[in-house]
N, C-alpha and C positions, 0 to 999 in steps of 0.2 A: 282824506277826507274834505269836502264841500261845505259851508256851512249853509244849511237849511233856508235862510233867509236867501243869499244869493241864487240858491236851486231855484224856490220862487217865481223869484222875479225873473232867473235868464232861464228858464224852463226849456227852449227852442233850442239857444246855445249849448246847453248840456246835452241834451239828445242829441245834436250834430257831433260835438266833441267824440261820444260812445258811440258813434258810426263812427268817424272816423278814424278809431283806434280797435272797430271791429270787436266791439263790445257789447252784447245786450244788457239792456234793464228795461226797467218796466218802472217809466218816471210816474205814470199817473198811479199806478197803486201806494207808491213814495208818499206824494203828493196826497192822495187822499187819507193814507195814516197818516202823516202829518195833521191834517184838516183835523182827522178823528184824535188825535190827541189832544190838538188847540181848545177844542171845542169842550171835551173830557175834562182838562186843567182846570179852563174856567168854570164850570160847573163844580171841580173841587174845591176851587178859590171862593166860590160864593157862598157853598155850604158852609166851610174854614171859620168867614167872615162873619154867616150866619152865629156859630158858635159863639165866637170870640163876644158879639154881642147879647146873645143868652146869658153867656156869662157875665160880662159886667153890668145886667140887668137885675143879677139874683142880690145883690147890693142892698137896692134898693126897693125891693118886690116882698108883697103880702106872703105869711105863708103858705094858701091859694093858689099865689102868682108863681112862688117855688117851685111847688107841685107842679105845675102846670111846665114852667122852664125845664125841670127836672127830666120830664118826660121829652117836651123837647128835644133835649140834647141827647140822648138814650136816642132819637130817633135820627137826629143828624150824623152823628157818632157813628150809627150801623151805617146810613145811608154811603158816608165816606169813605168807611170802610172796605163796601162793597164796589164804589166807583173805584178806588186804587186798586185792588184788585185788577178790574177789568182794564186799568190804566196802564199795569205793570204790562199786561199781556201785550198791549197797542203798543206800549214804548217799546220791547222789543222787537218786536215786526220792523216798526220806525229803522232801528237801531240797523237789524239784519238788514233792512234794503238800503239806507244809506251807505251801507259799507260795500255796496256793488256801484256806486257813481264813482265814475274814472275823474281825471283830475282835465283840467280845462287846457289845449295846447298852446303855448306864448306866442303870438300875433309872428314871429321870424319864423315858426314852424312850415315848413312846407307842405303842402296837400298832398299826399297821395295815399298810394292804395300799397305801396311792398315797396320791397328796396331800389327799384327803379328808377322812382323819385328821389332817393337820398340824394343830396347835396355835398357835390367832393370840393371839401373847400382849400386845402393845398395837397402835397406833398411834398416830403422832407427826404434827403439822402437819393442815393445813386444805388441802382439796384448791377451791381456788379455781373461783368461776364466774364468766366472761369474757362480754362483753353484743360478742362480736362471733364471729363462725362460723371455728373454730380450723381450722387448719394440720395435718397429721404434721409430724414432723419430715422426710422426705423431700422433701415439696413446698413449707416451709420452706429445705430446703439446695438445692433447684434453681431457685427463683426467685431465694436472695440469693450462687447461685455458689459454696456453701461444702463440698458433697457432691455428688457423681458417682458413680452405681453401673453406669451406662450402659457408661462407658468400662473401669470398673472390672472388668464382667463382661468384657469382651472382652480385658482383659489377664490375667485368674488365675482367669476362667471364674464357675462358682455360688459366689455372696456373695462379690463380689468388690466393690471399693469404694476409690476416692478420697476423702479429705477434703483442700481445697486454702483459700488463702485465711484468712480468716477462723474458718474451720472448723478448721482444721490450728493454726493458733492457739489456737485455744480447746480443745481437746484438750492441748497442751503446757501452756497455762494450769494443765487441771486436772491433769496429772501433776505438773508441778512443786511447786503448793499442797498435792497431797498428801504429796509428799515432807517438803517443808520442814511439813509439820502432823506426820507423823511423828516427824521431826528433833527439832522440841520437848519430843516426848514421849519420849523417852529410848532412839528406835528408832537401832540403824548401821544408815546404809545401804550397799548394797554394787553394782557389776556386775558380772552375775553371767554363766557362760558361756548361750549358747541351748540351745546341745545338751549330753546327758548319756548317757553309756555306758547299756546296758539295766540293770545292775545296779543304778542307783541308782534307775530307773523304779520296779524289784520292791522296793528298797528302802522307798520312800514309798508304796507301795500303791499305784500306778499299773496294774502288771503285777502279773498276767496277767489282770486285770479287763479297761482299755483300751487293749488293744494294737492293736484298730481303731481308736480315736479320734485316736492319734498317726503324725504325721508322723517316717517316715522318713530318716535322713540317710546317705548314701551314703562308709561309711568299709570301706579293705579290711583294716583290722587286727582293727575291734572295732566290733562292730554301734553304731550313735548315733542317739538318735533329738531331735528339737527338742519343747524342753519347752511344756508345755500352761499352766504357771506355775514361779512364782520358786519354788514351794514344795520342786521335785525338788531345784534348786540348793541352795537357802540349808538346808534340810535337810541334804544331802548333804554341804557346805563341812565337817561335823564327822564324818562315819561313819568309824569305824574307830578312834577316838580316845575318851581318855579323860579328860573333861575335870575342873577342882576344881570342889567347891559351892560356893567362893565366888566362882565365875565365874557360875553360874545365881543369874534365869533370863536368858538371851539374847533379846534382842528385834532381829530383823533384818528391813529392808526392801527392796526393788527394785522398780525400775521395767522391765519387761519388755517384748519382745513375744510374744505368747504366740502358739501356733500348734495347732489342734486339726482335724482332718478331720473332724467334724461327720456321720460314717459314717451314726448310728441315726437322726438327722432328715431323711431325704429327707420333701421337704414340709411339713416342719413350721417355721414362723415362717420363711418365705423373701423376704417384705416386710420391708423395712426393715434396721436396721444393730443387730436386739436377737443373733441368733445368726451368729457369721460365725469363719469358720477359721483366721482372723488379726486379733488386736485385742491393745491395751493394758491392762497394770494394774500396780497399785502393788498390794504382796501387802505383809502382814506374818506372820511366823512366829517362835514361841516357843520356847525349849528351856528347859525348868524340870525340879529337881528331880523324882523319882518320889513325890510325894507330891497325893494326890488333891484335899485345901482349897486348895491352893498351887494346883494347876493350874484349879480353879473360878474362883478369882479372876482369875487370868490370862484364861483363858475370857471372864469378864465386863467386863476392859478394853481386848479386844480388838473385842470388840461396840462398845464406848460410843465406841469410836474411830470407826468406822463412821458410827453412829450421829449424835455430834457432828460427824461431817464433813459429813453430808447437811443436818442442820438449819442448818449454817453457809452452806449454799449454799440453805436454804429451799424443799426437798425435800421433801413428804410421805410416809410410807411407813408401812409395818407390821414389825414379828418375826413373825416364826413358829417353832415349835416343832415339826422333821419327826419323823416317825413312822418307823419299821422301816425301812417298805417306802421311803423315800423318799431313806435313808439311803447312804450308801459303802461297801465293806467295809470300808475301814480304821479309820470315824467309831464314835466313842465314846455321841459326843452331838453333832448339829448342830443349827444354828437358824440360818436363811434372812433376810435382809431382802430386804424385796420394795419399790421405788420406784411411788410414782403416775405412770401414764403414759399422759396423757389418749387420746392416740389409740388404745389397746390397750382403753381404759377399763376398767382394772384397774391393780390393784397386779402387779409382776413383778419377777422377783428379780433382782438386782443385786449382791448381797455371801453370800456362804458361812460361816459360822464354824463351824471343826471343831474338835472335841477328840478325841485319837485317842491317849491313855493312851502306855503306851510301844509301843504298836503296831509303829510306825515305827521308835523307837531298835531296838530287837529286830532289824528287819530289816536299821538300816544297822549295825550295833556300838557304836551311841553310846551313850556310858557317862559317869558322872562316879562322882568318889569322895568320898563320906558324911565328916560330920565325925566317922564313927568308924571312918575307914577303908576301911570296906565298900565296894565298886564294884558300881553300882547301874546300872540304864538311867535313860534323861531319858526325860519324858513331853515330847510335841510337841504343838502346834496353831497354826492357822491362821486366817487371814482378813483377804480381800479390803479393800482402800480403796476400791480407784475401777477401777473396767474399764472402756474408752473401747474405741470409740464406744458398748457400749451405756446408761452414765449421758448420754451427750450428749444420748438421747431425751427425758426427762424434762426436762432442762436446757433443752433448745432451744422443748419444746411448752410447758412453764410458764411461760418466760419473753419467749413473744412478745405482740408489741403489736398495736394496732389495724392500723396503717400495715403490718404485714408485717414490723417490723424484730424485731432478739432486744436486750432487755435483757440485759448484762452482769451474774451477779454478783457485790455487791460484792467480795466476799473473794478473786475471781478478775482483778478491774480493774488491778490493778499487774503481774499476770502478762502482761497484754496492752497492755502499757505506756501505762495509765491510759482506757483505751478502754472506753465505759460503751456501746455500741450497735455492734451488725451490721446494716450497713444494705443497701436493694439497690443494687446498683452501678450 
């Protein structure tokens, strides 16, 4: 969320940012509501001041004057009550409109409407040449009896899948290796809820923009939703709290199932394990001081974690700087890591690294007290470390052997009881 004073002072910049991100906003309505609420708040404050003055004068007033003062106090009290009721409605409308305003892209972000304007920053690793006919991950999975999409679709419909046997073991190996990888780099591991209230989806900037992409959970008391990332629950962990500056930065990770409706992807990436409604992910979330230089260093740290992870798996990848039109509403700056997938004959997104400034913290009321005792909003960052089964695509395809088996990367073998190959049963 942006500070309303910043919005007032930079209305053209805010409107431009929304346009660049392809987000429709009603800025005049927001500013009108802001003006109405400020005027009404001043009127309420003036009336309360008059109440206070009348109360103070009661002590020295005559009996006749006291009666007049009492009548005045009753009148002022009724007027304040009516205005506060009206103010509450305006404030609610104002808050709703304020939550629709996206973050401002950093000056480093390329301007553009779609992925054609993204900038390739680097490529790492060599795409191998195979001297035999390559199989895609689904063919490999079926032959080795480790992936079953037919029964997955039978049980859960579109984009359903099962991992079984060595396929399930390989995914668990990836997840456990990912958690160990981050623990060794100073991250605290969590087991988080898989559901959260609406307020925390609004708080992390997933709502109102991603409501259609979120599965609803039935709760008679209060609306909840299944998470599409541990980003929601890890950021919400300190919502409405004031931390000590000495506690920052906080580096958190969690391995969770994730759920997304993929409502906007009809007919897109329907084959294979690339775009799914349920998957598993190890996420990195960082909370830090409201200092852009410190946040940028942490951004570089968490994207390096993902790069080092891919390098340890011997997977070629490239890093892309995303343009304004490809960024989410809350992101100030974003890079994607795309891993080479032989069956797709291209690099495809496996990681998204985001710097959100204090956008989420303002919405979550996530603050800290700085070295001088001043209360400030934190900044937040996040990045994937591993998302599966998506990362299984290059892992299986890049490590296939001429005889149809799959070589297990060295760093994962200890997580699979020393197994070096997945062979046909």
